[in-house]
N, C-alpha and C positions, 0 to 999 in steps of 0.2 A: 387277674386274667383278662379283664376288659382292657386294661392299660396295655397289656402285651399285644392284644389283637389290634388295637389302634396303632401302636408303634409298627407292627408288622405291615399293616395296610399302608401307612405312610412310606415305609421303606420300599414297598413294591411300587408305589406311585413314583418315587424318586428314581428307583433303579430303571424304570421303563424309559427314562430319558438320558441315562448315562452313556457317554461315548464308548464304543467297543472297538475302535480302530478300523471300522468298515464304513463304506458309504451306503446309507439307507435311502432309497427313493420311494416315496409314497405318492401314488396317483390317487388323490383324494376323491371320494364319492361326494360330489356336490350337486348331483342331478344333472340337468342339461346346462352344463357349463364346464369350466376348467380350473383346476388348482392342483399344484404338485409341490410337495415338500421334499427337500433334501436335508437329511441329518448327516453331517460330515464326520469323517473318522475321528476327529479330535473334539467334537462337540458343537461346532457351529451349525447354524441352520439357515437355509435359503428357501423362501416361498416364491414360487412362480405362479402368479395369478391367484384370484381369490373367489372365483365362482359367483353365482347370482345370490341375491338376498343375503341371508345369514347362514346359508347351508354349510359354509366352511367351518363354522365354530366347533362343532362336535368332532368331526374327523380330524381336524387340526390338533385339537387338544389331546386326542387319543394318540396321535402320531408323535407329538412333541413331548408328551408326558404332562400330566395334569398340573404339575408344580412349575413347569417352565413358562416363563413370560418374556423371553427375549428372542427376537429374530434378527439375525445379522444383516440379511439383505432380502428385500422384497423386489421382485421383478414384475413389472406390469407390461405384458406383451403388447397390449393395446387396450383402449378404454371402452370396449364393448361391455355391456352390462353383465353378460354371462361369464366374463373373465375377471371383472374387477369390483363388482358391487360389494362383495363380501369383505373387501379390503377396508371399508369404512369401519367395520367391527374389529378387524385385525389391528388397525392403527389405534383404535380405542383401547383394546385389551392388552396389547403387547408393546414392549419397548423395541423399536425398530432402528437398526443401525444406519442403513442406507437404503435408497430406493433407486432402481434402474428403470428408466422410461425412454421412449423414443423422442419425446418432446413434440409429437404430432398434435395438432389442434383438431379435436373432434367437435368442440364447441357444444358439448352437452352439459346439462346441469350436474350429472353424475361426475363427469371429469372435473368440473369446477369444484365440486364439493370435496373430492379426493385431494386435489392439488391444494385446496385451502387448508385441509387437515394436515397434510404433510408440512406445509409452511408454518402452521400454528405450533406444531410439535418440533419444528426446527430440525427436521430430518434431512441430512444431506442428500442431494439428488445428482445422479450421474445420467448422462445422455448416451444411449447405446449406438454404436456403429461397428462395422466389421473390422475396423482397425484396432479394436480393443479386446483384451481378454482380462479375466479376473481370477486371481489366485484365491480360491475359496478355502483351501486347506493346504497347509504347507508342512511336509514331513522331511524337508531337506536336512534340518539340524539333527534329527534322530536317525537319519540314514535309511529309514524305511525297511529295516531288516525283519521286524516282527511280522508274523503271518497276518495278512489282512490289512496291514497299515499301508498308507500311501498318501499322495498329494492329489488334490482335485483342482482343476482349472475349468472355468466356464468360458468357452470361446464363442464370441458373438459372430454369427455368420451373416445375419441380415437384421436390420437394413444395412446396405452397403456404404451409405454415407449418412451423415447427420441429417435428420429430418426435422430438427427443432424449429418450431414456429410455423411449419407448413400445415395447411388445412387439407384434411381428407374426410369427406362425408362417410365413405366406406373405407375403414382403416385396416381391413383384414390383411392386405398384402404389405402393410407396414409393420406387421407383427415382428417382435423380437424372436429370432430363431437362434438357438444355441446348440453347441456340442458340449457335453459334460465329459471331460477327459480324466481318467484315473491312471496314476503311475506311481513309481517308487519315490520320485523326487520331482520338484518343480523344474530342475534342470533338464531332466528327461522329457517332461511335458512340453517345455518350451521348444524342444527339438524333436517333436513327435514323429517326424517322418522316418519310417523304417526301424523304429525302436520297439522291439517286441514287448517290452514290459508295459508299454502304454496302451491302454484300452480306451476306445471311444465308446463310453458306456451307454450314453443316452443322447438321442437327438430330439430336441423339443422344437415344435414348429408353430405354436400359436394357431392362428387361423389362416396361415399362408396357403395360397392356392396355386394353380397350375403355372401362372406367369412367374411367380417368385421361384417356384421349384425349378423351372427351366433355366432361370438366371443362375441359380445356385449350382445346378449341374454343370453349366458352362464355366463357372468360376472355380468350383472346388473338385469336381469329378469324384474320384473314389474316396476323397477325404470325407465325404458325406457318410461313409460307412459307420454304423453303430450297432451295438448289441441289441439295444431296445429303441424302437421308434415310438415317440409320443405322437400319435397320428394327428395330422393337421385337420383343423376345422371339424372335429368330432366325427370324422369319417364321411364328410361331405363328398358328393360325387365330383366336386370341382377341386379336390385335392388328391394327393397320393397318386400321381401320374406314373405310368409305367417306366419312363426314363428315370425319373427321380428314384423310384423304389429299386431299380436295377443298380443304382449307385449306393443306396443305403444298405441293402442286403442285411436287414435286421433279422435276428432269429425270433424276436418277439415284437409284436405291435400292440400298443395299449391305446384304447379309445376311451376318452372321457365323455360320457353321454348319459342322458336321462332316459329312464324307461318310458316307452310309448310317447316319445316326444313328437311334437307337431311338425318338425322338420324332416321326419322319417330318416334321421341319422341313426346308424351309419347307412349309407346308400349301398345297394347291391353291387353296383359297378365297382365302387371303391373296395368293398369287401372282397370281391373276386380278384382284384389286382393285388391286394394284401396277401390273400391266400397263395397266389402265384409266386410272390416274392418269398414267402416262408417255405413253400415247397421247393423252390430252387435252392435256398440256403440249406435245407435239410437233405437235399440230393436224394429225395425219395425215401429217406429212412423212416419218416413218419407219414403214413398214408393220409392221415387226417390233418391237413395243413391248417384248418380252422382252429386247431387246438393251440396254435401259436398266436392267436388274436385274443387279447384279454380286454374285457369291457367292464366299466364300472357299473353299468346298469344291471349286469348279471352277477358280478362278483363283489360289489361294494368297493371299498378302498383296497388298492392293490399295492403290496410292498415287494420291492426287489432289493437285494443286497449284493454289493460288489466288494 
């Protein structure tokens, strides 16, 4: 009987990480910081940032499945402590396929330690710029006919050019900003304009503020639209501008933030702008527009499935 119980438990642990043909996005509860995991339709995994300290360890294992020890791609939006310190533990515990960074020099001890660990483990590094996109999951060969299946592309929106080797003391506006696109095939995704089967599922913004938002509005316009906005800079008053949100038109906004943080994130002005966006998208159907704003400090890790 004991043997049966043990086998059943192991089976449940393994099943928790099996692919199901859908994109799972986990906005991990790492306190006052940022970390997001994508579990792809056919089993791949992408981690965007790693939060502060070692807070990422438990929520990441729960989302990955306790038996999983491989991450295909780690994206470091920038090297601020609250976004990347936990990656030291991730690189220690997991086999990582590739790393995507901006190449910006922040000249901190933490950045040096992470880059040293990446080099020691011989993990290939890619430099992000807006002229590149990444096929995260490819369903072209299988045709994408089964319910829920599809292909996933990560489209880099910012930085606009390679920033490799450049020094920024404040690197917030150098953050990697991405659109996560979901469709029936990579052919459709590569020609996303006007194709109804393609969804811009998630827009991730790192710590980008007003200036970068303004530039993205000018460059991309309505292509910024996404079903879910990963809110910039933990809901800081210096992000989520009105013009930017008018283009994003997300039905849900997710804020990664720590309870009772000393930065007073999310700010009341940003919250009001987010509520206005969601109310406009809902067209008055839901009188409580704040219900479209999800926060890790109130809900813990948040999972959304596409």
